[in-house]
N, CA, C and O atoms as CSV, one atom per row, in Angstrom:
chain,resi,resn,atom,element,x,y,z
A,1,UNK,N,N,-18.834,93.290,43.294
A,1,UNK,CA,C,-17.811,93.185,42.170
A,1,UNK,C,C,-16.419,92.586,42.821
A,1,UNK,O,O,-15.865,92.987,43.845
A,2,UNK,N,N,-16.060,91.656,42.060
A,2,UNK,CA,C,-14.648,91.037,42.413
A,2,UNK,C,C,-13.485,91.638,42.091
A,2,UNK,O,O,-13.546,92.678,41.434
A,3,UNK,N,N,-12.461,91.213,42.406
A,3,UNK,CA,C,-11.121,91.799,41.975
A,3,UNK,C,C,-10.171,90.843,41.626
A,3,UNK,O,O,-10.538,89.668,41.649
A,4,UNK,N,N,-8.925,91.125,41.280
A,4,UNK,CA,C,-7.836,90.158,40.893
A,4,UNK,C,C,-6.550,90.611,41.498
A,4,UNK,O,O,-6.176,91.780,41.596
A,5,UNK,N,N,-5.880,89.471,41.917
A,5,UNK,CA,C,-4.493,89.828,42.613
A,5,UNK,C,C,-3.462,88.976,41.814
A,5,UNK,O,O,-3.866,88.086,41.066
A,6,UNK,N,N,-2.158,89.235,41.964
A,6,UNK,CA,C,-1.106,88.484,41.391
A,6,UNK,C,C,-0.417,87.985,42.556
A,6,UNK,O,O,-0.205,88.693,43.540
A,7,UNK,N,N,-0.113,86.950,42.476
A,7,UNK,CA,C,0.769,85.898,43.462
A,7,UNK,C,C,2.111,85.860,42.971
A,7,UNK,O,O,2.260,85.398,41.840
A,8,UNK,N,N,3.287,86.322,43.703
A,8,UNK,CA,C,4.549,86.117,43.252
A,8,UNK,C,C,5.396,85.687,44.204
A,8,UNK,O,O,5.209,85.884,45.405
A,9,UNK,N,N,6.464,85.020,43.677
A,9,UNK,CA,C,7.473,84.655,44.698
A,9,UNK,C,C,8.848,84.664,44.022
A,9,UNK,O,O,8.882,84.285,42.851
A,10,UNK,N,N,10.118,85.094,44.681
A,10,UNK,CA,C,11.412,85.172,43.995
A,10,UNK,C,C,11.752,83.676,43.393
A,10,UNK,O,O,12.697,83.655,42.605
A,11,UNK,N,N,11.143,82.512,43.648
A,11,UNK,CA,C,11.388,81.361,43.111
A,11,UNK,C,C,10.693,81.032,41.827
A,11,UNK,O,O,10.797,79.946,41.256
A,12,UNK,N,N,9.893,82.163,41.365
A,12,UNK,CA,C,9.377,81.901,40.019
A,12,UNK,C,C,7.787,81.843,39.957
A,12,UNK,O,O,7.140,81.928,38.913
A,13,UNK,N,N,7.259,81.685,41.232
A,13,UNK,CA,C,5.611,81.582,41.063
A,13,UNK,C,C,5.347,82.944,40.567
A,13,UNK,O,O,5.980,83.955,40.873
A,14,UNK,N,N,4.306,82.856,39.739
A,14,UNK,CA,C,3.681,84.168,39.180
A,14,UNK,C,C,2.310,83.842,38.499
A,14,UNK,O,O,2.204,83.309,37.395
A,15,UNK,N,N,1.273,84.233,39.306
A,15,UNK,CA,C,-0.082,83.878,38.773
A,15,UNK,C,C,-1.086,84.663,39.179
A,15,UNK,O,O,-1.034,85.189,40.291
A,16,UNK,N,N,-2.135,84.854,38.343
A,16,UNK,CA,C,-3.226,85.774,38.795
A,16,UNK,C,C,-4.646,85.007,39.251
A,16,UNK,O,O,-5.164,84.050,38.676
A,17,UNK,N,N,-5.036,85.567,40.221
A,17,UNK,CA,C,-6.276,84.852,40.823
A,17,UNK,C,C,-7.310,85.818,41.248
A,17,UNK,O,O,-7.076,86.843,41.888
A,18,UNK,N,N,-8.600,85.373,40.803
A,18,UNK,CA,C,-9.820,86.195,40.983
A,18,UNK,C,C,-10.129,86.003,42.444
A,18,UNK,O,O,-9.771,85.006,43.071
A,19,UNK,N,N,-10.803,86.992,42.950
A,19,UNK,CA,C,-11.150,87.069,44.274
A,19,UNK,C,C,-12.716,87.539,44.325
A,19,UNK,O,O,-13.098,88.506,43.666
A,20,UNK,N,N,-13.567,86.800,45.138
A,20,UNK,CA,C,-14.872,87.211,45.190
A,20,UNK,C,C,-15.792,86.683,44.242
A,20,UNK,O,O,-15.500,85.594,43.747
A,21,UNK,N,N,-16.829,87.232,43.900
A,21,UNK,CA,C,-17.969,86.956,42.836
A,21,UNK,C,C,-18.423,88.037,42.252
A,21,UNK,O,O,-18.019,89.141,42.618
A,22,UNK,N,N,-19.418,87.885,41.161
A,22,UNK,CA,C,-20.168,88.746,40.453
A,22,UNK,C,C,-21.462,88.856,41.030
A,22,UNK,O,O,-21.847,88.207,42.003
A,23,UNK,N,N,-22.246,89.861,40.278
A,23,UNK,CA,C,-23.484,90.145,40.530
A,23,UNK,C,C,-24.484,89.050,40.495
A,23,UNK,O,O,-25.378,88.987,41.339
A,24,UNK,N,N,-24.360,88.236,39.593
A,24,UNK,CA,C,-25.244,87.040,39.272
A,24,UNK,C,C,-24.780,85.691,40.102
A,24,UNK,O,O,-25.582,84.778,40.301
A,25,UNK,N,N,-23.659,85.655,40.486
A,25,UNK,CA,C,-23.265,84.518,41.222
A,25,UNK,C,C,-22.664,84.653,42.715
A,25,UNK,O,O,-22.217,83.658,43.287
A,26,UNK,N,N,-22.670,85.680,43.204
A,26,UNK,CA,C,-22.106,85.946,44.459
A,26,UNK,C,C,-22.651,85.180,45.816
A,26,UNK,O,O,-22.131,85.205,46.932
A,27,UNK,N,N,-23.649,84.605,45.468
A,27,UNK,CA,C,-24.320,83.804,46.488
A,27,UNK,C,C,-23.930,82.177,46.556
A,27,UNK,O,O,-24.181,81.408,47.484
A,28,UNK,N,N,-23.272,81.891,45.350
A,28,UNK,CA,C,-22.812,80.597,45.093
A,28,UNK,C,C,-21.264,80.566,44.774
A,28,UNK,O,O,-20.759,79.446,44.693
A,29,UNK,N,N,-20.500,81.608,44.593
A,29,UNK,CA,C,-19.164,81.750,44.210
A,29,UNK,C,C,-18.535,82.885,45.003
A,29,UNK,O,O,-18.959,84.032,45.145
A,30,UNK,N,N,-17.274,82.239,45.561
A,30,UNK,CA,C,-16.363,83.174,46.452
A,30,UNK,C,C,-15.059,82.732,46.011
A,30,UNK,O,O,-14.484,81.953,46.771
A,31,UNK,N,N,-14.431,83.089,44.866
A,31,UNK,CA,C,-13.180,82.722,44.498
A,31,UNK,C,C,-11.996,83.354,45.476
A,31,UNK,O,O,-12.018,84.530,45.840
A,32,UNK,N,N,-11.207,82.636,45.762
A,32,UNK,CA,C,-10.047,83.158,46.626
A,32,UNK,C,C,-8.760,82.235,46.470
A,32,UNK,O,O,-8.858,81.018,46.310
A,33,UNK,N,N,-7.674,82.841,46.523
A,33,UNK,CA,C,-6.334,82.051,46.432
A,33,UNK,C,C,-6.267,81.134,47.500
A,33,UNK,O,O,-6.666,81.426,48.627
A,34,UNK,N,N,-5.680,79.804,47.141
A,34,UNK,CA,C,-5.336,78.883,48.075
A,34,UNK,C,C,-4.141,77.989,47.531
A,34,UNK,O,O,-3.866,77.768,46.352
A,35,UNK,N,N,-3.481,77.518,48.694
A,35,UNK,CA,C,-2.376,76.901,48.463
A,35,UNK,C,C,-2.740,75.294,48.268
A,35,UNK,O,O,-3.320,74.721,49.190
A,36,UNK,N,N,-2.417,74.623,47.144
A,36,UNK,CA,C,-2.648,73.307,46.989
A,36,UNK,C,C,-1.420,72.433,47.347
A,36,UNK,O,O,-0.305,72.569,46.843
A,37,UNK,N,N,-1.750,71.565,48.233
A,37,UNK,CA,C,-0.483,70.949,48.956
A,37,UNK,C,C,-0.059,69.713,48.048
A,37,UNK,O,O,1.009,69.135,48.249
A,38,UNK,N,N,-0.897,69.349,47.089
A,38,UNK,CA,C,-0.571,68.193,46.242
A,38,UNK,C,C,0.077,68.579,44.960
A,38,UNK,O,O,1.037,67.929,44.548
A,39,UNK,N,N,-0.461,69.746,44.214
A,39,UNK,CA,C,0.284,70.174,42.932
A,39,UNK,C,C,1.220,71.308,43.321
A,39,UNK,O,O,1.858,71.879,42.437
A,40,UNK,N,N,1.330,71.645,44.526
A,40,UNK,CA,C,2.135,72.835,45.088
A,40,UNK,C,C,2.206,74.133,44.216
A,40,UNK,O,O,3.212,74.723,43.822
A,41,UNK,N,N,0.846,74.439,44.006
A,41,UNK,CA,C,0.660,75.664,43.249
A,41,UNK,C,C,-0.325,76.553,44.047
A,41,UNK,O,O,-0.942,76.099,45.011
A,42,UNK,N,N,-0.465,77.930,43.588
A,42,UNK,CA,C,-1.379,78.879,44.248
A,42,UNK,C,C,-2.579,78.756,43.227
A,42,UNK,O,O,-2.395,78.999,42.034
A,43,UNK,N,N,-3.743,78.396,43.691
A,43,UNK,CA,C,-4.858,78.056,42.811
A,43,UNK,C,C,-6.121,78.955,43.263
A,43,UNK,O,O,-6.194,79.478,44.375
A,44,UNK,N,N,-7.010,79.057,42.357
A,44,UNK,CA,C,-8.202,79.815,42.594
A,44,UNK,C,C,-9.211,78.884,42.791
A,44,UNK,O,O,-9.499,78.104,41.883
A,45,UNK,N,N,-9.899,78.856,44.069
A,45,UNK,CA,C,-10.901,78.070,44.523
A,45,UNK,C,C,-12.246,78.726,44.931
A,45,UNK,O,O,-12.295,79.815,45.502
A,46,UNK,N,N,-13.358,77.971,44.591
A,46,UNK,CA,C,-14.600,78.691,45.074
A,46,UNK,C,C,-14.832,78.194,46.596
A,46,UNK,O,O,-15.139,77.018,46.793
A,47,UNK,N,N,-14.700,78.998,47.549
A,47,UNK,CA,C,-14.798,78.693,48.996
A,47,UNK,C,C,-16.206,78.208,49.237
A,47,UNK,O,O,-16.370,77.434,50.181
A,48,UNK,N,N,-17.280,78.576,48.477
A,48,UNK,CA,C,-18.491,78.302,48.729
A,48,UNK,C,C,-19.078,76.924,48.083
A,48,UNK,O,O,-20.202,76.460,48.276
A,49,UNK,N,N,-18.084,76.406,47.304
A,49,UNK,CA,C,-18.310,74.987,46.796
A,49,UNK,C,C,-17.992,74.031,47.957
A,49,UNK,O,O,-17.201,74.311,48.859
A,50,UNK,N,N,-18.718,72.807,47.852
A,50,UNK,CA,C,-18.401,71.897,48.898
A,50,UNK,C,C,-18.294,70.517,48.186
A,50,UNK,O,O,-19.283,70.243,47.507
A,51,UNK,N,N,-17.342,69.634,48.201
A,51,UNK,CA,C,-16.131,69.976,49.062
A,51,UNK,C,C,-15.046,70.938,48.248
A,51,UNK,O,O,-15.015,70.998,47.018
A,52,UNK,N,N,-14.267,71.592,49.025
A,52,UNK,CA,C,-13.227,72.358,48.402
A,52,UNK,C,C,-12.228,71.511,47.767
A,52,UNK,O,O,-11.781,70.553,48.397
A,53,UNK,N,N,-11.825,71.768,46.564
A,53,UNK,CA,C,-10.944,71.094,45.770
A,53,UNK,C,C,-10.013,71.963,44.844
A,53,UNK,O,O,-10.386,73.060,44.427
A,54,UNK,N,N,-8.752,71.409,44.533
A,54,UNK,CA,C,-7.892,72.168,43.620
A,54,UNK,C,C,-8.565,72.023,42.253
A,54,UNK,O,O,-9.013,70.921,41.933
A,55,UNK,N,N,-8.658,73.027,41.464
A,55,UNK,CA,C,-9.098,73.010,40.141
A,55,UNK,C,C,-8.184,72.219,39.167
A,55,UNK,O,O,-8.637,71.704,38.145
A,56,UNK,N,N,-6.946,72.148,39.508
A,56,UNK,CA,C,-6.204,71.477,38.789
A,56,UNK,C,C,-6.011,69.917,38.893
A,56,UNK,O,O,-6.046,69.122,37.954
A,57,UNK,N,N,-5.799,69.637,40.242
A,57,UNK,CA,C,-5.402,68.195,40.563
A,57,UNK,C,C,-6.824,67.414,41.049
A,57,UNK,O,O,-7.056,66.212,40.918
A,58,UNK,N,N,-7.622,68.338,41.588
A,58,UNK,CA,C,-8.978,67.743,42.045
A,58,UNK,C,C,-8.913,67.073,43.511
A,58,UNK,O,O,-9.811,66.364,43.965
A,59,UNK,N,N,-7.786,67.383,44.144
A,59,UNK,CA,C,-7.627,66.871,45.443
A,59,UNK,C,C,-8.293,67.911,46.246
A,59,UNK,O,O,-8.717,68.953,45.748
A,60,UNK,N,N,-8.396,67.547,47.769
A,60,UNK,CA,C,-8.965,68.375,48.819
A,60,UNK,C,C,-7.943,68.946,49.516
A,60,UNK,O,O,-8.279,69.538,50.541
A,61,UNK,N,N,-6.529,68.923,49.173
A,61,UNK,CA,C,-5.574,69.351,49.920
A,61,UNK,C,C,-5.311,70.842,49.647
A,61,UNK,O,O,-4.158,71.189,49.392
A,62,UNK,N,N,-6.324,71.761,49.684
A,62,UNK,CA,C,-6.261,73.195,49.516
A,62,UNK,C,C,-6.476,73.767,50.750
A,62,UNK,O,O,-7.281,73.253,51.526
A,63,UNK,N,N,-5.726,74.985,51.098
A,63,UNK,CA,C,-5.725,75.783,52.179
A,63,UNK,C,C,-5.895,77.240,51.817
A,63,UNK,O,O,-4.991,77.793,51.190
A,64,UNK,N,N,-6.981,77.906,52.161
A,64,UNK,CA,C,-7.203,79.197,51.567
A,64,UNK,C,C,-6.058,80.114,52.430
A,64,UNK,O,O,-5.690,79.822,53.568
A,65,UNK,N,N,-5.620,81.168,51.729
A,65,UNK,CA,C,-4.539,81.963,52.087
A,65,UNK,C,C,-4.783,83.039,53.220
A,65,UNK,O,O,-3.975,83.889,53.593
A,66,UNK,N,N,-6.168,82.809,53.727
A,66,UNK,CA,C,-6.354,83.761,54.980
A,66,UNK,C,C,-6.238,82.712,56.258
A,66,UNK,O,O,-6.627,83.073,57.369
A,67,UNK,N,N,-5.723,81.495,56.056
A,67,UNK,CA,C,-5.335,80.723,57.045
A,67,UNK,C,C,-4.111,81.157,57.722
A,67,UNK,O,O,-3.147,81.356,56.984
A,68,UNK,N,N,-3.919,81.387,59.271
A,68,UNK,CA,C,-3.050,81.953,59.910
A,68,UNK,C,C,-1.804,81.224,59.654
A,68,UNK,O,O,-0.750,81.854,59.574
A,69,UNK,N,N,-1.836,79.849,59.508
A,69,UNK,CA,C,-0.574,79.104,59.237
A,69,UNK,C,C,0.171,79.364,57.854
A,69,UNK,O,O,1.294,78.910,57.632
A,70,UNK,N,N,-0.514,80.095,56.986
A,70,UNK,CA,C,0.269,80.546,55.740
A,70,UNK,C,C,0.759,81.838,55.768
A,70,UNK,O,O,1.244,82.330,54.750
A,71,UNK,N,N,0.676,82.601,57.068
A,71,UNK,CA,C,1.341,83.853,57.061
A,71,UNK,C,C,2.545,83.804,57.741
A,71,UNK,O,O,2.798,82.840,58.463
A,72,UNK,N,N,3.484,84.916,57.572
A,72,UNK,CA,C,4.728,84.952,58.524
A,72,UNK,C,C,4.523,85.303,59.722
A,72,UNK,O,O,5.499,85.327,60.472
A,73,UNK,N,N,3.300,85.644,60.202
A,73,UNK,CA,C,3.053,85.898,61.688
A,73,UNK,C,C,2.575,85.006,62.540
A,73,UNK,O,O,2.161,85.344,63.649
A,74,UNK,N,N,2.576,83.584,62.058
A,74,UNK,CA,C,1.908,82.560,62.701
A,74,UNK,C,C,2.938,81.447,62.723
A,74,UNK,O,O,3.870,81.477,61.918
A,75,UNK,N,N,2.805,80.384,63.680
A,75,UNK,CA,C,3.566,79.240,63.723
A,75,UNK,C,C,3.537,78.531,62.547
A,75,UNK,O,O,2.660,78.695,61.699
A,76,UNK,N,N,4.597,77.624,62.431
A,76,UNK,CA,C,4.598,76.609,61.325
A,76,UNK,C,C,3.420,75.873,61.222
A,76,UNK,O,O,2.869,75.507,62.260
A,77,UNK,N,N,2.904,75.574,60.042
A,77,UNK,CA,C,1.708,74.660,59.830
A,77,UNK,C,C,1.606,73.364,60.425
A,77,UNK,O,O,2.540,72.586,60.231
A,78,UNK,N,N,0.648,73.005,61.102
A,78,UNK,CA,C,0.638,71.724,61.648
A,78,UNK,C,C,0.395,70.500,60.720
A,78,UNK,O,O,0.195,70.862,59.560
A,79,UNK,N,N,0.364,69.454,60.861
A,79,UNK,CA,C,0.111,68.290,60.130
A,79,UNK,C,C,-1.336,68.323,59.964
A,79,UNK,O,O,-1.775,68.120,58.831
A,80,UNK,N,N,-2.132,68.545,60.911
A,80,UNK,CA,C,-3.551,68.676,60.600
A,80,UNK,C,C,-3.976,69.819,59.894
A,80,UNK,O,O,-5.065,69.720,59.327
A,81,UNK,N,N,-3.290,71.001,59.790
A,81,UNK,CA,C,-3.600,72.055,58.778
A,81,UNK,C,C,-3.502,71.500,57.359
A,81,UNK,O,O,-4.330,71.774,56.490
A,82,UNK,N,N,-2.389,70.662,57.161
A,82,UNK,CA,C,-1.999,70.239,55.745
A,82,UNK,C,C,-2.989,68.948,55.383
A,82,UNK,O,O,-2.959,68.408,54.277
A,83,UNK,N,N,-3.756,68.580,56.326
A,83,UNK,CA,C,-4.600,67.509,55.917
A,83,UNK,C,C,-6.106,68.150,55.988
A,83,UNK,O,O,-7.069,67.439,56.277
A,84,UNK,N,N,-6.241,69.595,55.691
A,84,UNK,CA,C,-7.416,70.151,55.324
A,84,UNK,C,C,-8.382,70.387,56.666
A,84,UNK,O,O,-9.601,70.560,56.648
A,85,UNK,N,N,-7.602,70.351,57.710
A,85,UNK,CA,C,-8.328,70.659,58.972
A,85,UNK,C,C,-8.066,72.007,59.365
A,85,UNK,O,O,-7.114,72.182,60.125
A,86,UNK,N,N,-8.794,73.081,58.954
A,86,UNK,CA,C,-8.466,74.552,58.858
A,86,UNK,C,C,-8.558,75.205,60.234
A,86,UNK,O,O,-9.506,74.901,60.958
A,87,UNK,N,N,-7.676,76.049,60.631
A,87,UNK,CA,C,-7.774,76.765,61.693
A,87,UNK,C,C,-8.134,78.255,61.034
A,87,UNK,O,O,-7.330,78.865,60.329
A,88,UNK,N,N,-9.464,78.748,61.370
A,88,UNK,CA,C,-9.763,79.953,60.771
A,88,UNK,C,C,-9.355,81.044,61.763
A,88,UNK,O,O,-9.448,80.816,62.969
A,89,UNK,N,N,-8.904,82.227,61.307
A,89,UNK,CA,C,-8.719,83.305,62.298
A,89,UNK,C,C,-8.407,84.533,61.628
A,89,UNK,O,O,-7.722,85.409,62.156
A,90,UNK,N,N,-9.014,84.639,60.190
A,90,UNK,CA,C,-8.852,85.779,59.403
A,90,UNK,C,C,-8.473,87.007,59.919
A,90,UNK,O,O,-9.380,87.622,60.480
A,91,UNK,N,N,-7.427,87.513,59.887
A,91,UNK,CA,C,-7.248,88.964,60.324
A,91,UNK,C,C,-6.395,88.966,61.551
A,91,UNK,O,O,-5.652,89.930,61.734
A,92,UNK,N,N,-6.431,87.924,62.461
A,92,UNK,CA,C,-5.981,88.121,63.710
A,92,UNK,C,C,-4.387,87.996,63.896
A,92,UNK,O,O,-3.838,88.220,64.975
A,93,UNK,N,N,-3.757,87.643,62.818
A,93,UNK,CA,C,-2.323,87.525,62.765
A,93,UNK,C,C,-1.710,88.522,61.925
A,93,UNK,O,O,-0.536,88.383,61.583
A,94,UNK,N,N,-2.441,89.583,61.535
A,94,UNK,CA,C,-1.883,90.651,60.742
A,94,UNK,C,C,-0.746,91.523,61.613
A,94,UNK,O,O,-0.871,91.861,62.791
A,95,UNK,N,N,0.210,91.755,60.879
A,95,UNK,CA,C,1.068,92.876,61.367
A,95,UNK,C,C,0.341,94.269,61.297
A,95,UNK,O,O,-0.549,94.448,60.465
A,96,UNK,N,N,0.689,95.162,62.095
A,96,UNK,CA,C,0.053,96.482,61.875
A,96,UNK,C,C,0.683,97.226,60.665
A,96,UNK,O,O,0.110,98.209,60.195
A,97,UNK,N,N,1.795,96.793,60.182
A,97,UNK,CA,C,2.313,97.387,58.992
A,97,UNK,C,C,1.773,96.930,57.778
A,97,UNK,O,O,1.890,97.588,56.745
A,98,UNK,N,N,1.136,95.748,57.832
A,98,UNK,CA,C,0.382,95.289,56.570
A,98,UNK,C,C,-0.733,96.047,56.165
A,98,UNK,O,O,-1.456,96.627,56.975
A,99,UNK,N,N,-0.928,96.073,54.767
A,99,UNK,CA,C,-2.072,96.798,54.254
A,99,UNK,C,C,-2.948,95.711,53.503
A,99,UNK,O,O,-2.357,94.795,52.931
A,100,UNK,N,N,-4.117,95.761,53.484
A,100,UNK,CA,C,-5.131,94.856,52.829
A,100,UNK,C,C,-5.169,95.146,51.402
A,100,UNK,O,O,-5.606,96.226,51.004
A,101,UNK,N,N,-4.674,94.112,50.486
A,101,UNK,CA,C,-4.418,94.189,49.149
A,101,UNK,C,C,-6.025,93.996,48.414
A,101,UNK,O,O,-6.498,94.653,47.487
A,102,UNK,N,N,-6.625,92.904,49.154
A,102,UNK,CA,C,-8.019,92.610,48.502
A,102,UNK,C,C,-8.843,91.959,49.738
A,102,UNK,O,O,-8.343,91.267,50.625
A,103,UNK,N,N,-10.081,92.287,49.627
A,103,UNK,CA,C,-10.930,91.946,50.711
A,103,UNK,C,C,-12.338,91.439,50.122
A,103,UNK,O,O,-12.828,91.970,49.125
A,104,UNK,N,N,-12.928,90.424,50.773
A,104,UNK,CA,C,-14.229,89.888,50.411
A,104,UNK,C,C,-15.148,89.548,51.483
A,104,UNK,O,O,-14.788,88.664,52.260
A,105,UNK,N,N,-16.222,90.079,51.646
A,105,UNK,CA,C,-17.022,89.981,53.124
A,105,UNK,C,C,-17.965,88.613,52.673
A,105,UNK,O,O,-18.771,88.607,51.742
A,106,UNK,N,N,-17.709,87.680,53.406
A,106,UNK,CA,C,-18.570,86.417,53.312
A,106,UNK,C,C,-19.004,86.009,54.710
A,106,UNK,O,O,-19.064,84.815,55.002
A,107,UNK,N,N,-19.289,86.896,55.523
A,107,UNK,CA,C,-19.737,86.579,56.989
A,107,UNK,C,C,-20.801,85.819,56.973
A,107,UNK,O,O,-20.867,84.855,57.735
A,108,UNK,N,N,-21.792,86.118,56.120
A,108,UNK,CA,C,-23.034,85.003,56.220
A,108,UNK,C,C,-22.803,83.662,55.746
A,108,UNK,O,O,-23.268,82.761,56.444
A,109,UNK,N,N,-22.228,83.373,54.782
A,109,UNK,CA,C,-21.916,81.881,54.356
A,109,UNK,C,C,-20.925,81.277,55.128
A,109,UNK,O,O,-21.122,80.243,55.767
A,110,UNK,N,N,-19.608,82.027,55.086
A,110,UNK,CA,C,-18.381,81.413,55.681
A,110,UNK,C,C,-18.128,81.880,57.070
A,110,UNK,O,O,-17.268,81.245,57.680
A,111,UNK,N,N,-18.725,82.895,57.709
A,111,UNK,CA,C,-18.460,83.271,59.012
A,111,UNK,C,C,-17.179,84.259,59.044
A,111,UNK,O,O,-16.744,84.411,60.186
A,112,UNK,N,N,-16.612,84.835,58.219
A,112,UNK,CA,C,-15.494,85.520,58.271
A,112,UNK,C,C,-15.492,86.341,57.120
A,112,UNK,O,O,-16.180,86.090,56.130
A,113,UNK,N,N,-14.674,87.399,57.229
A,113,UNK,CA,C,-14.276,88.368,56.020
A,113,UNK,C,C,-12.958,87.844,55.480
A,113,UNK,O,O,-12.106,87.523,56.308
A,114,UNK,N,N,-12.718,87.734,54.317
A,114,UNK,CA,C,-11.557,87.256,53.433
A,114,UNK,C,C,-10.635,88.240,53.203
A,114,UNK,O,O,-10.927,89.055,52.328
A,115,UNK,N,N,-9.550,88.366,53.799
A,115,UNK,CA,C,-8.319,89.249,53.496
A,115,UNK,C,C,-7.217,88.949,52.820
A,115,UNK,O,O,-6.758,87.834,53.069
A,116,UNK,N,N,-6.627,89.620,52.013
A,116,UNK,CA,C,-5.257,89.205,51.547
A,116,UNK,C,C,-4.434,90.491,51.620
A,116,UNK,O,O,-4.807,91.538,51.091
A,117,UNK,N,N,-3.190,90.343,52.366
A,117,UNK,CA,C,-2.469,91.703,52.631
A,117,UNK,C,C,-1.291,91.655,51.907
A,117,UNK,O,O,-0.980,90.650,51.266
A,118,UNK,N,N,-0.540,92.750,51.955
A,118,UNK,CA,C,0.717,92.755,51.213
A,118,UNK,C,C,1.922,92.177,51.980
A,118,UNK,O,O,3.091,92.436,51.694
A,119,UNK,N,N,1.535,91.387,52.959
A,119,UNK,CA,C,2.568,90.640,53.885
A,119,UNK,C,C,3.293,89.630,53.100
A,119,UNK,O,O,3.227,89.611,51.870
A,120,UNK,N,N,4.053,88.707,53.853
A,120,UNK,CA,C,4.495,87.577,53.151
A,120,UNK,C,C,3.694,86.236,53.533
A,120,UNK,O,O,3.274,86.077,54.679
A,121,UNK,N,N,3.526,85.403,52.656
A,121,UNK,CA,C,2.887,84.087,52.879
A,121,UNK,C,C,3.777,83.118,52.372
A,121,UNK,O,O,4.797,83.382,51.736
A,122,UNK,N,N,3.234,81.603,52.767
A,122,UNK,CA,C,4.004,80.575,52.566
A,122,UNK,C,C,3.997,80.243,50.916
A,122,UNK,O,O,2.886,80.191,50.388
A,123,UNK,N,N,5.012,80.048,50.198
A,123,UNK,CA,C,5.082,79.625,48.925
A,123,UNK,C,C,4.785,78.359,48.774
A,123,UNK,O,O,5.386,77.580,49.514
A,124,UNK,N,N,3.879,77.843,47.878
A,124,UNK,CA,C,3.736,76.532,47.657
A,124,UNK,C,C,4.757,75.704,46.909
A,124,UNK,O,O,4.847,74.486,47.063
A,125,UNK,N,N,5.505,76.392,46.109
A,125,UNK,CA,C,6.742,75.744,45.537
A,125,UNK,C,C,7.931,75.615,46.211
A,125,UNK,O,O,8.554,74.553,46.247
A,126,UNK,N,N,8.366,76.860,46.868
A,126,UNK,CA,C,9.491,76.705,47.685
A,126,UNK,C,C,9.483,76.428,49.091
A,126,UNK,O,O,10.465,76.051,49.731
A,127,UNK,N,N,8.243,76.647,49.580
A,127,UNK,CA,C,7.948,76.567,51.012
A,127,UNK,C,C,8.341,77.566,51.906
A,127,UNK,O,O,8.190,77.442,53.121
A,128,UNK,N,N,8.909,78.692,51.302
A,128,UNK,CA,C,9.391,79.810,52.215
A,128,UNK,C,C,8.282,80.813,52.303
A,128,UNK,O,O,7.371,80.888,51.478
A,129,UNK,N,N,8.419,81.600,53.386
A,129,UNK,CA,C,7.362,82.719,53.614
A,129,UNK,C,C,7.851,83.995,52.712
A,129,UNK,O,O,8.184,85.064,53.223
A,130,UNK,N,N,7.852,83.749,51.333
A,130,UNK,CA,C,8.193,84.693,50.357
A,130,UNK,C,C,7.149,84.987,49.209
A,130,UNK,O,O,7.393,85.687,48.226
A,131,UNK,N,N,6.062,84.412,49.449
A,131,UNK,CA,C,5.012,84.744,48.466
A,131,UNK,C,C,4.245,85.873,48.837
A,131,UNK,O,O,3.759,85.973,49.963
A,132,UNK,N,N,4.093,86.838,47.840
A,132,UNK,CA,C,3.296,88.234,48.006
A,132,UNK,C,C,2.201,88.243,47.055
A,132,UNK,O,O,2.208,87.628,45.989
A,133,UNK,N,N,1.256,88.975,47.493
A,133,UNK,CA,C,0.143,89.311,46.866
A,133,UNK,C,C,-0.130,90.825,46.525
A,133,UNK,O,O,-0.161,91.683,47.408
A,134,UNK,N,N,-0.324,91.097,45.205
A,134,UNK,CA,C,-0.594,92.560,44.743
A,134,UNK,C,C,-1.879,92.617,43.953
A,134,UNK,O,O,-2.353,91.677,43.314
A,135,UNK,N,N,-2.436,93.945,44.082
A,135,UNK,CA,C,-3.663,94.191,43.414
A,135,UNK,C,C,-3.311,94.440,42.070
A,135,UNK,O,O,-2.352,95.172,41.825
A,136,UNK,N,N,-4.109,93.811,40.987
A,136,UNK,CA,C,-3.675,94.129,39.588
A,136,UNK,C,C,-4.677,95.225,39.033
A,136,UNK,O,O,-4.681,95.558,37.847
A,137,UNK,N,N,-5.461,95.719,39.918
A,137,UNK,CA,C,-6.433,96.686,39.398
A,137,UNK,C,C,-7.706,96.341,38.801
A,137,UNK,O,O,-8.673,97.101,38.758
A,138,UNK,N,N,-7.667,95.170,38.344
A,138,UNK,CA,C,-8.922,94.607,37.707
A,138,UNK,C,C,-10.154,94.441,38.585
A,138,UNK,O,O,-10.049,93.841,39.655
A,139,UNK,N,N,-11.222,94.903,38.216
A,139,UNK,CA,C,-12.397,94.613,38.896
A,139,UNK,C,C,-13.330,93.813,37.872
A,139,UNK,O,O,-13.250,94.116,36.681
A,140,UNK,N,N,-14.241,92.774,38.290
A,140,UNK,CA,C,-14.881,92.299,37.539
A,140,UNK,C,C,-16.095,91.914,38.059
A,140,UNK,O,O,-16.182,91.873,39.286
A,141,UNK,N,N,-17.311,91.545,37.207
A,141,UNK,CA,C,-18.463,91.350,37.702
A,141,UNK,C,C,-19.216,90.043,36.830
A,141,UNK,O,O,-20.349,89.671,37.134
């Protein structure tokens, strides 16, 4: 069963994103919030689809929000990261004070568990570490 989160920033970003997959499509669908470097939006991307691409502008400049370069507890993103060369490390850069808002286990196809916490993330619009995710309470299948 999937869930839904809201992504908000003080600059005005406010969007809802589905996470996970349903009973009928969980082997081919893993929706997760990503930063699109081309259209500067938080977008919902199927991480099991290849190639990964933004649903709005169709470019491959998307970075899943479990990438450590997008959290406040990591270094600034490198140019390689912005060119879709991802450094996976889901969970390694979490602060002990952060709580998981949503999680989806895809260790079989992706080799990691996807976690979104209540910490700060890089906002695609203003570029600051002020984007936050919250659980909407919606569960879907």
